[in-house]
LOVEX-823968 format. One record per residue (C-alpha): residue number from 1; chain; x, y, z; residue in three letters. Coordinates in nm, 4 decimals. Example, Ala and Ser with C-alpha at 12.3 -4.5 7.8 and 13.67 -1.06 7.14 Angstrom:
# residues 2
[pt 1; 'A'; [1.2300; -0.4500; 0.7800]; 'Ala']
[pt 2; 'A'; [1.3670; -0.1060; 0.7140]; 'Ser']
***
This chain:
# residues 169
[pt 1; 'A'; [-1.2614; -2.9153; 0.1178]; 'Val']
[pt 2; 'A'; [-0.9882; -3.0853; -0.0848]; 'Gly']
[pt 3; 'A'; [-1.0087; -2.8239; -0.3608]; 'Glu']
[pt 4; 'A'; [-0.9835; -2.5373; -0.1103]; 'Leu']
[pt 5; 'A'; [-0.6830; -2.6986; 0.0563]; 'Gln']
[pt 6; 'A'; [-0.5121; -2.7484; -0.2824]; 'Ala']
[pt 7; 'A'; [-0.5812; -2.3845; -0.3695]; 'Ser']
[pt 8; 'A'; [-0.4282; -2.2677; -0.0399]; 'Glu']
[pt 9; 'A'; [-0.1217; -2.4858; -0.1039]; 'Gln']
[pt 10; 'A'; [-0.0779; -2.3347; -0.4530]; 'Arg']
[pt 11; 'A'; [-0.1126; -1.9844; -0.3092]; 'Lys']
[pt 12; 'A'; [0.1439; -2.0632; -0.0406]; 'Gly']
[pt 13; 'A'; [0.3881; -2.2016; -0.2954]; 'Ala']
[pt 14; 'A'; [0.3497; -1.8952; -0.5182]; 'Met']
[pt 15; 'A'; [0.4071; -1.6579; -0.2261]; 'Leu']
[pt 16; 'A'; [0.7091; -1.8536; -0.1059]; 'Ala']
[pt 17; 'A'; [0.8800; -1.8693; -0.4440]; 'Thr']
[pt 18; 'A'; [0.7987; -1.5224; -0.5817]; 'Ala']
[pt 19; 'A'; [1.1104; -1.3137; -0.6422]; 'Leu']
[pt 20; 'A'; [0.9150; -0.9888; -0.5988]; 'Asp']
[pt 21; 'A'; [0.7659; -0.8656; -0.2739]; 'Ala']
[pt 22; 'A'; [0.4032; -0.9697; -0.2323]; 'Val']
[pt 23; 'A'; [0.2082; -0.7886; 0.0377]; 'Ile']
[pt 24; 'A'; [-0.1666; -0.7920; 0.0996]; 'Ser']
[pt 25; 'A'; [-0.3548; -0.5479; 0.3163]; 'Thr']
[pt 26; 'A'; [-0.7087; -0.5437; 0.4470]; 'Asp']
[pt 27; 'A'; [-0.9467; -0.2465; 0.4201]; 'Ala']
[pt 28; 'A'; [-0.7820; -0.0764; 0.7192]; 'Arg']
[pt 29; 'A'; [-0.4337; -0.1125; 0.5709]; 'Gly']
[pt 30; 'A'; [-0.3424; -0.4017; 0.8003]; 'Gly']
[pt 31; 'A'; [-0.0908; -0.6454; 0.6523]; 'Ile']
[pt 32; 'A'; [-0.2433; -0.9886; 0.5856]; 'Thr']
[pt 33; 'A'; [0.0302; -1.1392; 0.3636]; 'Glu']
[pt 34; 'A'; [0.4054; -1.0713; 0.3595]; 'Phe']
[pt 35; 'A'; [0.6162; -1.3114; 0.1565]; 'Asn']
[pt 36; 'A'; [0.9840; -1.4082; 0.1877]; 'Ala']
[pt 37; 'A'; [1.0893; -1.1583; -0.0814]; 'Ala']
[pt 38; 'A'; [0.9216; -0.8805; 0.1199]; 'Ala']
[pt 39; 'A'; [1.1068; -1.0002; 0.4296]; 'Glu']
[pt 40; 'A'; [1.4373; -0.9811; 0.2429]; 'Ala']
[pt 41; 'A'; [1.3541; -0.6435; 0.0880]; 'Met']
[pt 42; 'A'; [1.2380; -0.4682; 0.4053]; 'Phe']
[pt 43; 'A'; [1.4100; -0.6616; 0.6860]; 'Gly']
[pt 44; 'A'; [1.0911; -0.7366; 0.8794]; 'Tyr']
[pt 45; 'A'; [0.9822; -1.0917; 0.9453]; 'Thr']
[pt 46; 'A'; [0.6326; -1.1945; 0.8498]; 'Arg']
[pt 47; 'A'; [0.5444; -1.2369; 1.2168]; 'Ala']
[pt 48; 'A'; [0.6511; -0.8789; 1.2932]; 'Glu']
[pt 49; 'A'; [0.4124; -0.7206; 1.0430]; 'Val']
[pt 50; 'A'; [0.1105; -0.9515; 1.0088]; 'Leu']
[pt 51; 'A'; [-0.2013; -0.7879; 1.1484]; 'Gly']
[pt 52; 'A'; [-0.0287; -0.4523; 1.1936]; 'Arg']
[pt 53; 'A'; [-0.1087; -0.1477; 0.9804]; 'Pro']
[pt 54; 'A'; [0.1437; -0.1064; 0.6972]; 'Ala']
[pt 55; 'A'; [0.1825; 0.2539; 0.8094]; 'Ser']
[pt 56; 'A'; [0.3336; 0.1278; 1.1387]; 'Asp']
[pt 57; 'A'; [0.6141; -0.0546; 0.9601]; 'Ser']
[pt 58; 'A'; [0.6867; -0.0212; 0.5885]; 'Val']
[pt 59; 'A'; [0.5167; 0.3079; 0.5001]; 'Ile']
[pt 60; 'A'; [0.7413; 0.6086; 0.5762]; 'Pro']
[pt 61; 'A'; [0.5738; 0.8678; 0.7987]; 'Ser']
[pt 62; 'A'; [0.5853; 1.1328; 0.5252]; 'Glu']
[pt 63; 'A'; [0.3933; 0.9030; 0.2878]; 'Glu']
[pt 64; 'A'; [0.1271; 0.7732; 0.5301]; 'Arg']
[pt 65; 'A'; [-0.1374; 1.0255; 0.4285]; 'Glu']
[pt 66; 'A'; [-0.0872; 0.9502; 0.0570]; 'Ala']
[pt 67; 'A'; [-0.1033; 0.5768; 0.1350]; 'Phe']
[pt 68; 'A'; [-0.4342; 0.6190; 0.3200]; 'Gln']
[pt 69; 'A'; [-0.5729; 0.8269; 0.0320]; 'Glu']
[pt 70; 'A'; [-0.4670; 0.5567; -0.2123]; 'Phe']
[pt 71; 'A'; [-0.6378; 0.2861; -0.0037]; 'Leu']
[pt 72; 'A'; [-0.9550; 0.4967; 0.0161]; 'Ala']
[pt 73; 'A'; [-0.9479; 0.5364; -0.3632]; 'Tyr']
[pt 74; 'A'; [-0.9096; 0.1596; -0.4135]; 'Val']
[pt 75; 'A'; [-1.1960; 0.0741; -0.1759]; 'Trp']
[pt 76; 'A'; [-1.4194; 0.3420; -0.3264]; 'Arg']
[pt 77; 'A'; [-1.3563; 0.2613; -0.6940]; 'Thr']
[pt 78; 'A'; [-1.2132; -0.0889; -0.7091]; 'Gly']
[pt 79; 'A'; [-0.9527; 0.0570; -0.9398]; 'Gly']
[pt 80; 'A'; [-0.5953; -0.0486; -0.9247]; 'Ser']
[pt 81; 'A'; [-0.3059; 0.1543; -1.0461]; 'Ser']
[pt 82; 'A'; [0.0678; 0.1089; -1.0473]; 'Pro']
[pt 83; 'A'; [0.2468; 0.3109; -0.7821]; 'Gln']
[pt 84; 'A'; [0.6082; 0.4065; -0.7199]; 'Val']
[pt 85; 'A'; [0.7155; 0.5186; -0.3779]; 'Gly']
[pt 86; 'A'; [0.9642; 0.4853; -0.0990]; 'His']
[pt 87; 'A'; [0.8985; 0.2195; 0.1607]; 'Trp']
[pt 88; 'A'; [1.0790; 0.1975; 0.4927]; 'Arg']
[pt 89; 'A'; [1.3060; -0.0872; 0.5954]; 'Thr']
[pt 90; 'A'; [1.3295; -0.2191; 0.9494]; 'Lys']
[pt 91; 'A'; [1.6625; -0.0419; 0.9997]; 'Asp']
[pt 92; 'A'; [1.5076; 0.2920; 0.8972]; 'Gly']
[pt 93; 'A'; [1.6405; 0.2931; 0.5400]; 'Gly']
[pt 94; 'A'; [1.4334; 0.3652; 0.2307]; 'Arg']
[pt 95; 'A'; [1.3743; 0.1465; -0.0751]; 'Arg']
[pt 96; 'A'; [1.2253; 0.2823; -0.3978]; 'Leu']
[pt 97; 'A'; [0.9543; 0.0322; -0.4937]; 'Ile']
[pt 98; 'A'; [0.7399; 0.0014; -0.8080]; 'Ala']
[pt 99; 'A'; [0.4085; -0.1583; -0.7104]; 'Trp']
[pt 100; 'A'; [0.1323; -0.3253; -0.9059]; 'Ser']
[pt 101; 'A'; [-0.1935; -0.3448; -0.7141]; 'Asn']
[pt 102; 'A'; [-0.5138; -0.5429; -0.7401]; 'Arg']
[pt 103; 'A'; [-0.8146; -0.5293; -0.5098]; 'Pro']
[pt 104; 'A'; [-0.9729; -0.8636; -0.4227]; 'Met']
[pt 105; 'A'; [-1.3412; -0.9236; -0.3496]; 'Thr']
[pt 106; 'A'; [-1.5338; -1.1732; -0.1421]; 'Asp']
[pt 107; 'A'; [-1.8238; -1.3841; -0.2767]; 'Lys']
[pt 108; 'A'; [-2.0632; -1.0888; -0.2289]; 'Ala']
[pt 109; 'A'; [-1.8408; -0.8655; -0.4424]; 'Gly']
[pt 110; 'A'; [-1.7177; -0.6535; -0.1497]; 'Glu']
[pt 111; 'A'; [-1.3536; -0.5441; -0.1572]; 'Tyr']
[pt 112; 'A'; [-1.1697; -0.7243; 0.1200]; 'Val']
[pt 113; 'A'; [-0.8000; -0.7113; 0.0342]; 'Ala']
[pt 114; 'A'; [-0.5473; -0.5291; -0.1748]; 'Leu']
[pt 115; 'A'; [-0.2730; -0.7483; -0.3189]; 'Val']
[pt 116; 'A'; [0.0453; -0.5669; -0.4178]; 'Thr']
[pt 117; 'A'; [0.3581; -0.6950; -0.5849]; 'Thr']
[pt 118; 'A'; [0.6681; -0.4813; -0.5665]; 'Gly']
[pt 119; 'A'; [0.9943; -0.4544; -0.7551]; 'Ile']
[pt 120; 'A'; [1.2858; -0.2827; -0.5824]; 'Asp']
[pt 121; 'A'; [1.4186; 0.0016; -0.7982]; 'Leu']
[pt 122; 'A'; [1.6623; 0.1367; -0.5381]; 'Thr']
[pt 123; 'A'; [1.9775; -0.0068; -0.6941]; 'Asp']
[pt 124; 'A'; [1.8680; 0.1014; -1.0411]; 'Arg']
[pt 125; 'A'; [1.8252; 0.4559; -0.9101]; 'Glu']
[pt 126; 'A'; [2.1780; 0.4450; -0.7620]; 'Ser']
[pt 127; 'A'; [2.3205; 0.3193; -1.0919]; 'Leu']
[pt 128; 'A'; [2.1442; 0.5991; -1.2798]; 'Arg']
[pt 129; 'A'; [2.2923; 0.8516; -1.0351]; 'Asp']
[pt 130; 'A'; [2.6410; 0.7086; -1.0958]; 'Glu']
[pt 131; 'A'; [2.5903; 0.7365; -1.4729]; 'Glu']
[pt 132; 'A'; [2.4772; 1.0972; -1.4341]; 'Asp']
[pt 133; 'A'; [2.7848; 1.1791; -1.2254]; 'Arg']
[pt 134; 'A'; [3.0128; 1.0132; -1.4811]; 'Ala']
[pt 135; 'A'; [2.8624; 1.2236; -1.7580]; 'Leu']
[pt 136; 'A'; [2.9280; 1.5377; -1.5524]; 'Gln']
[pt 137; 'A'; [3.2945; 1.4457; -1.4910]; 'Gly']
[pt 138; 'A'; [3.6044; 1.4890; -1.6999]; 'Asp']
[pt 139; 'A'; [3.5908; 1.4514; -2.0802]; 'Pro']
[pt 140; 'A'; [3.7605; 1.1078; -2.0796]; 'Glu']
[pt 141; 'A'; [3.5035; 0.9706; -1.8327]; 'Ala']
[pt 142; 'A'; [3.2265; 1.1150; -2.0484]; 'Lys']
[pt 143; 'A'; [3.3661; 0.9487; -2.3610]; 'Leu']
[pt 144; 'A'; [3.4047; 0.6142; -2.1844]; 'Ala']
[pt 145; 'A'; [3.0467; 0.6301; -2.0553]; 'Gln']
[pt 146; 'A'; [2.9075; 0.7321; -2.3945]; 'Ile']
[pt 147; 'A'; [3.1054; 0.4528; -2.5621]; 'Ser']
[pt 148; 'A'; [2.9647; 0.1965; -2.3172]; 'Arg']
[pt 149; 'A'; [2.6101; 0.3225; -2.3716]; 'Leu']
[pt 150; 'A'; [2.6579; 0.3150; -2.7504]; 'Ala']
[pt 151; 'A'; [2.7834; -0.0455; -2.7312]; 'Ser']
[pt 152; 'A'; [2.4777; -0.1433; -2.5261]; 'Glu']
[pt 153; 'A'; [2.2491; 0.0230; -2.7810]; 'Gln']
[pt 154; 'A'; [2.4196; -0.1606; -3.0711]; 'Arg']
[pt 155; 'A'; [2.3787; -0.4928; -2.8879]; 'Ala']
[pt 156; 'A'; [2.0112; -0.4213; -2.8165]; 'Leu']
[pt 157; 'A'; [1.9522; -0.3304; -3.1823]; 'Arg']
[pt 158; 'A'; [2.1149; -0.6603; -3.2928]; 'Arg']
[pt 159; 'A'; [1.8925; -0.8583; -3.0557]; 'Val']
[pt 160; 'A'; [1.5822; -0.6663; -3.1680]; 'Ala']
[pt 161; 'A'; [1.6691; -0.7310; -3.5338]; 'Thr']
[pt 162; 'A'; [1.7126; -1.1040; -3.4646]; 'Leu']
[pt 163; 'A'; [1.3843; -1.1203; -3.2740]; 'Val']
[pt 164; 'A'; [1.1996; -0.9338; -3.5493]; 'Ala']
[pt 165; 'A'; [1.3437; -1.1733; -3.8069]; 'Ala']
[pt 166; 'A'; [1.2244; -1.4666; -3.5906]; 'Glu']
[pt 167; 'A'; [1.5702; -1.6262; -3.5949]; 'Val']
[pt 168; 'A'; [1.5908; -1.9624; -3.4184]; 'Asp']
[pt 169; 'A'; [1.7541; -1.9115; -3.0757]; 'Pro']
***
């Protein structure tokens, strides 16, 4: 009993301190875990989503069928695969999320849960759109953007060279 309790405490601490969203669903797609990062990302509280199907809250209506097909694939094969898709926020907005998934089994080897960790790519997508617009603008804006990108590439090359040479930090 002590070992199980310690394991549950470790799990709770990991969920509470994870910077990425961690959401678990059961075989029906019902949410069984929803950490603080998921609350911040989607605007729902844990209490609002626990026990409810993900498709009733965070899965946009236009992606529900694909989500159900993905769950069916996981339960049928036990395979996990990274996914990228839009998830809905409580206020009706959309977040572009990159997910890593892993099915979990019980002692008999039956799949009982799907654990997903998600990284929010929404702001990165907006930044990429801004860069694209800048490159389509006037010639001076294009040159400034290209200069900034070239400087970033030079800095990355310097770091890569130092790492490859195993220079002391």
